[in-house]
C-alpha positions in Angstrom: -12.1 9.5 30.8 -9.5 8.7 28.1 -9.3 5.2 26.9 -5.8 3.7 26.5 -4.0 3.5 23.2 -1.5 1.0 22.1 1.8 3.0 22.3 3.2 1.4 19.1 0.0 2.2 17.2 -0.2 5.8 18.5 3.5 6.4 17.5 2.8 5.2 13.9 2.5 8.0 11.4 -0.9 8.6 9.7 -1.8 7.0 6.3 0.1 9.3 3.8 -2.5 9.2 1.0 -5.2 10.2 3.5 -3.0 12.9 4.9 -2.4 14.3 1.4 -6.1 14.4 0.6 -6.6 16.7 3.6 -4.4 19.2 1.9 -7.2 19.7 -0.7 -9.5 21.3 1.9 -10.4 24.8 0.9 -8.5 24.6 -2.4 -10.4 25.7 -5.6 -9.6 24.3 -9.0 -11.2 26.2 -11.9 -12.6 24.2 -14.8 -9.8 25.3 -17.1 -7.2 24.3 -14.6 -8.4 21.1 -12.8 -6.4 19.3 -10.1 -3.7 17.0 -11.4 -3.8 14.2 -8.8 -0.7 12.1 -9.0 -0.6 11.1 -5.3 -2.0 7.6 -5.2 -0.9 4.6 -7.3 -4.3 3.2 -8.3 -6.2 2.8 -11.5 -9.0 5.4 -11.8 -11.1 3.5 -14.2 -13.2 0.4 -13.6 -12.3 -3.1 -14.9 -13.1 -3.8 -18.6 -16.7 -4.4 -19.3 -16.3 -8.1 -20.0 -14.8 -8.6 -16.5 -17.6 -6.5 -14.9 -20.1 -8.7 -16.7 -18.4 -11.8 -15.3 -18.6 -10.4 -11.8 -22.3 -9.5 -12.3 -23.0 -13.0 -13.6 -21.4 -14.6 -10.6 -23.2 -12.2 -8.2 -26.5 -13.1 -9.7 -26.2 -16.8 -10.4 -23.5 -18.3 -8.3 -24.7 -18.8 -4.7 -21.1 -19.7 -3.5 -20.0 -16.1 -4.5 -21.8 -14.8 -1.4 -20.6 -17.4 1.2 -17.4 -18.0 3.2 -14.8 -19.8 1.2 -11.5 -21.4 2.0 -9.2 -19.3 4.2 -6.3 -19.6 1.8 -8.5 -18.8 -1.3 -10.4 -20.5 -4.1 -8.6 -23.7 -5.2 -9.1 -22.8 -8.9 -7.4 -19.4 -8.5 -4.5 -21.0 -6.5 -4.1 -23.6 -9.3 -4.2 -20.9 -12.0 -1.5 -18.8 -10.3 0.7 -21.9 -9.8 0.4 -22.9 -13.4 0.9 -19.4 -14.9 3.7 -18.5 -12.5 5.5 -21.9 -13.1 5.5 -21.2 -16.9 6.4 -17.5 -16.6 9.2 -17.9 -14.1 10.4 -21.3 -15.5 10.1 -22.8 -12.0 8.0 -25.3 -10.1 5.2 -23.8 -8.0 2.4 -26.0 -6.6 -1.1 -24.7 -5.7 -0.4 -25.6 -2.1 2.4 -23.0 -2.2 -0.1 -20.2 -3.1 -2.5 -18.3 -0.8 -5.0 -15.6 -1.7 -5.3 -12.5 0.5 -7.4 -9.3 0.7 -5.0 -7.3 -1.4 -1.2 -7.2 -1.3 -1.0 -5.1 1.9 -2.7 -8.0 3.7 -0.3 -10.4 2.0 2.6 -8.4 3.6 1.0 -8.2 7.0 0.1 -11.9 7.0 3.6 -13.0 6.0 5.3 -10.6 8.3 3.2 -11.8 11.3 4.7 -15.2 10.8 8.3 -13.8 10.8 8.8 -10.9 13.2 7.4 -9.6 16.4 8.2 -6.8 18.9 11.9 -6.4 19.3 12.8 -8.0 16.0 14.3 -6.2 12.9 13.4 -6.1 9.2 15.5 -4.5 6.5 13.7 -2.1 4.1 15.5 -0.3 1.3 14.9 3.5 1.2 12.9 5.1 -0.2 10.4 2.5 1.2 6.8 1.7 0.7 5.2 3.5 3.6 2.6 0.9 4.4 5.4 -1.6 5.0 7.0 0.7 7.5 3.7 1.5 9.1 3.0 -2.2 9.8 6.4 -2.8 11.3 6.0 0.2 13.5 2.6 -0.9 14.7 4.0 -4.3 15.6 7.0 -2.9 17.5 9.4 -4.3 14.8 12.5 -2.2 14.2 13.0 -1.1 10.6 16.6 -1.1 9.4 16.8 1.4 6.6 19.0 0.4 3.7 20.0 3.4 1.7 20.0 2.9 -2.1 21.8 6.0 -3.4 21.2 7.9 -6.6 20.3 4.8 -8.7 17.7 3.5 -6.1 19.1 -0.1 -6.5 19.8 -1.8 -3.1 23.1 -3.5 -2.6 23.3 -6.9 -0.9 26.7 -6.3 0.6 25.4 -3.1 2.3 22.4 -5.0 3.6 24.7 -7.7 5.1 26.4 -5.0 7.2 23.0 -4.2 8.8 22.1 -7.7 9.9 22.1 -8.5 13.6 20.9 -11.5 15.6 17.4 -9.8 15.8 17.0 -9.4 12.0 14.3 -11.6 10.5 13.7 -10.6 6.9 14.7 -8.4 4.0 11.9 -6.8 1.9 12.3 -5.7 -1.7 9.7 -4.2 -4.0 10.3 -4.6 -7.8 9.3 -2.7 -9.9 9.7 -0.4 -7.0 7.2 1.7 -5.2 8.0 4.6 -4.8 11.1 4.6 -6.9 9.8 3.1 -10.1 13.1 1.2 -10.7 13.2 -2.4 -11.9 15.7 -4.4 -9.9 18.1 -6.5 -12.0 17.8 -10.2 -11.7 21.4 -10.3 -10.4 20.4 -8.0 -7.5 17.5 -10.3 -6.5 19.8 -13.3 -6.7 22.4 -11.7 -4.5 19.8 -10.9 -1.9 18.4 -14.5 -2.1 21.9 -15.8 -1.4 22.4 -13.4 1.4 19.1 -14.3 3.0 19.7 -18.0 2.7 23.2 -17.8 4.1 22.0 -15.8 7.2 18.8 -17.7 7.8 16.5 -14.8 6.8 13.4 -14.5 4.7 13.6 -12.6 1.4 10.2 -11.1 0.6 9.8 -9.7 -2.9 6.7 -7.6 -3.5 5.9 -7.8 -7.2 2.6 -5.8 -7.2 3.7 -4.0 -10.4 5.3 -6.9 -12.3 2.7 -6.7 -15.1 4.1 -3.3 -16.1 7.8 -4.3 -16.1 9.4 -2.9 -19.2 11.6 -6.0 -19.6 10.6 -9.0 -21.6 10.6 -12.5 -20.0 10.9 -13.3 -16.3 12.2 -10.5 -14.2 14.2 -12.9 -12.1 15.1 -16.6 -11.8 14.4 -17.1 -8.1 11.7 -19.7 -8.8 14.1 -21.8 -10.9 16.0 -22.8 -7.7 14.3 -26.0 -6.5 15.0 -24.9 -3.0 13.3 -21.5 -3.4 10.7 -22.2 -0.6 13.4 -22.3 2.1 14.0 -18.5 2.0 12.0 -16.8 -0.8 8.4 -15.4 -0.4 6.7 -13.6 -3.2 3.8 -11.1 -2.9 1.4 -10.1 -5.7 -1.7 -7.9 -6.3 -4.5 -8.2 -8.8 -5.5 -4.6 -8.2 -3.4 -3.0 -10.9 -3.5 -5.5 -13.7 -7.3 -5.9 -13.8 -8.3 -2.7 -12.0 -9.8 -4.7 -9.1 -8.7 -2.2 -6.4 -12.0 -2.2 -4.6 -12.3 -6.0 -4.6 -9.0 -6.5 -2.7 -7.3 -9.6 -4.1 -3.7 -10.3 -3.6 -1.5 -13.4 -3.3 1.4 -15.0 -1.4 3.7 -17.6 -2.9 5.7 -19.4 -0.2 6.4 -22.8 1.4 3.5 -24.9 2.5 4.8 -24.7 6.1 4.8 -20.9 5.9 1.3 -20.8 4.5 0.0 -23.0 7.4 1.1 -20.1 9.7 -0.3 -17.5 7.3 -3.7 -19.3 7.5 -3.8 -18.6 11.3 -3.5 -14.8 10.7 -6.0 -14.7 7.8 -8.6 -16.7 9.6 -8.6 -14.1 12.5 -8.7 -11.0 10.4 -10.9 -11.8 7.3 -11.8 -15.5 7.5 -11.5 -15.6 3.7 -10.8 -13.4 0.7 -13.6 -11.8 -1.2 -15.3 -14.4 -3.3 -16.3 -12.0 -6.1 -12.9 -10.5 -6.2 -11.3 -14.0 -6.6 -13.8 -14.9 -9.3 -12.8 -11.6 -11.1 -9.1 -12.3 -10.7 -9.5 -15.9 -12.1 -11.6 -14.7 -15.0 -9.0 -12.0 -15.8 -6.1 -14.5 -15.7 -7.9 -16.8 -18.1 -9.3 -14.2 -20.5 -7.5 -10.8 -20.3 -3.9 -11.5 -21.4 -4.1 -9.3 -24.5 -5.9 -6.6 -22.6 -3.3 -6.5 -19.9 -0.6 -6.3 -22.6 -2.4 -3.2 -23.9 -2.5 -1.7 -20.4 1.3 -2.4 -20.1 2.0 -0.7 -23.4 0.0 2.4 -22.3 1.9 2.6 -19.0 5.2 2.3 -20.9 4.2 5.1 -23.2 3.5 7.3 -20.2 6.9 6.3 -18.8 8.5 7.5 -22.0 6.6 10.8 -21.7 7.8 11.2 -18.2 11.4 10.6 -18.9 11.3 13.0 -21.8 9.5 15.6 -19.8 12.1 15.6 -17.0 14.9 15.7 -19.5 13.6 19.0 -20.7 12.8 20.4 -17.2 15.4 22.7 -15.7 16.7 21.9 -12.2 14.8 18.6 -11.6 16.5 15.2 -11.4 14.7 12.0 -12.3 16.0 9.4 -9.9 13.8 6.5 -11.0 10.9 5.9 -13.5 8.9 2.8 -14.2 5.7 0.9 -13.4 3.4 3.6 -12.0 6.0 6.0 -10.6 8.5 8.7 -11.2 10.7 9.5 -8.2 12.4 12.9 -8.5 14.6 15.4 -6.8 13.2 18.9 -6.9 15.3 22.2 -7.2 13.6 24.3 -4.5 14.8 25.5 -1.1 11.6 24.3 0.5 11.6 20.8 2.1 9.4 18.4 0.1 6.6 18.2 2.7 6.1 21.9 2.6 6.6 22.0 -1.2 3.9 19.4 -1.8 1.3 21.4 0.1 2.3 24.5 -1.8 2.0 22.8 -5.1 -1.7 22.0 -4.5 -2.6 25.7 -4.3 0.0 27.2 -6.6 0.1 24.7 -9.4 -3.0 22.5 -8.9 -0.9 19.4 -8.4 -1.2 16.8 -5.7 1.8 14.6 -5.2 3.5 13.0 -2.3 6.7 14.3 -0.6 9.8 12.1 -0.2 9.5 12.6 3.6 6.8 10.0 3.4 9.2 7.4 2.0 12.3 8.1 4.0 13.3 7.9 7.7 12.3 10.9 9.8 14.8 13.7 9.4 16.3 12.3 6.2 17.9 15.1 4.1 17.2 13.0 1.0 13.5 12.8 1.7 13.3 16.6 1.9 14.6 16.9 -1.7 12.4 14.2 -3.2 8.8 13.7 -4.6 6.9 10.8 -5.9 4.7 11.2 -9.0 2.1 8.4 -9.7 1.9 9.0 -13.4 -0.3 6.0 -14.1 -3.2 8.2 -12.9 -2.9 10.6 -15.9 -2.7 10.1 -19.7 -0.1 11.7 -22.0 -2.2 14.8 -22.3 -2.2 15.1 -18.5 1.5 14.5 -18.4 2.0 17.4 -20.8 -0.1 19.6 -18.6 1.9 18.4 -15.5 5.2 19.5 -17.1 3.7 22.8 -18.2 2.7 23.6 -14.7 6.1 22.5 -13.2 8.0 24.5 -15.7 5.9 27.6 -14.8 6.9 27.5 -11.1 9.1 30.4 -10.0 12.7 29.2 -9.4 12.7 31.0 -6.0 9.6 29.2 -4.7 10.0 29.4 -0.9 
């Protein structure tokens, strides 16, 4: 007897990072040539000791840290986000317009559950963040791919041409995953205007905003007093404070939208992790300088990446920033085959562009994503040495 499967779930592609890890089966990496893993965009080190001590203190001495909390998150953390975001973006955000989630992926699924269902449409620029595409597929929501071209910056006029009566939202990620590019403030404003004029939601995922190379606010969307009518921001604490395992994210949206989000969150998690929220709040209050140092390190690695590709024959750097370099490779092999070959022939694990583009996309077959935040400048030097040593006729 075979139990039934949800057809939409069954048709959704497997988790790409887990798929890539399976390529390591049977591979041997000698001590003098260890694996360079640039596949997943996640810190590989634990949080700083002071934050770990704060978590330990809460775990030992705060009984509330082990109980259910409010569905939309700890009031103190919502208040801190509202205060810091209002200052940083020069806008007006209230605690009631902030919700805490189990990571930014859950923030996306919660928000999208209030916006679109089976048969509806959502615009995603390509290359896209694959988990966004996976959720839409599982819900029977049609993804409208918005090509971004060589500069990887989406165009609002091109998006307008895709909108139909079934379109519900436009999703942007800046700094971008997988492309690494930072969207200009003017681009985000143009998409806000488009969304508002067509009655759509503009969702901006700012998971990597702490590593933006620009100074000051990356956009002025929150300065508009009417921002809640069309704009929804998503955020993650995983990268800034290395809290990946604690799963803490955030949604900033209208109170009415969050009332709907609360229904979703109550049915899937009841409440966010109490310890994770305590860690995020402590980090916001105490780790400003530490995060600035993390940002400086990521920007140094970004410089090393851009310099490395400038000296590498045949490769084209399409975008570089935050945790990512997105590149075009020079080989005849399509990227999904090439990525598997690189594990065994170069000791490098990276993700192919086919995981970030529509099925059959010729662009995806030429592209690769490199999560360079996982390696230091020494590792980056080794990465380029191995890429430079690849035979030009690799096939």
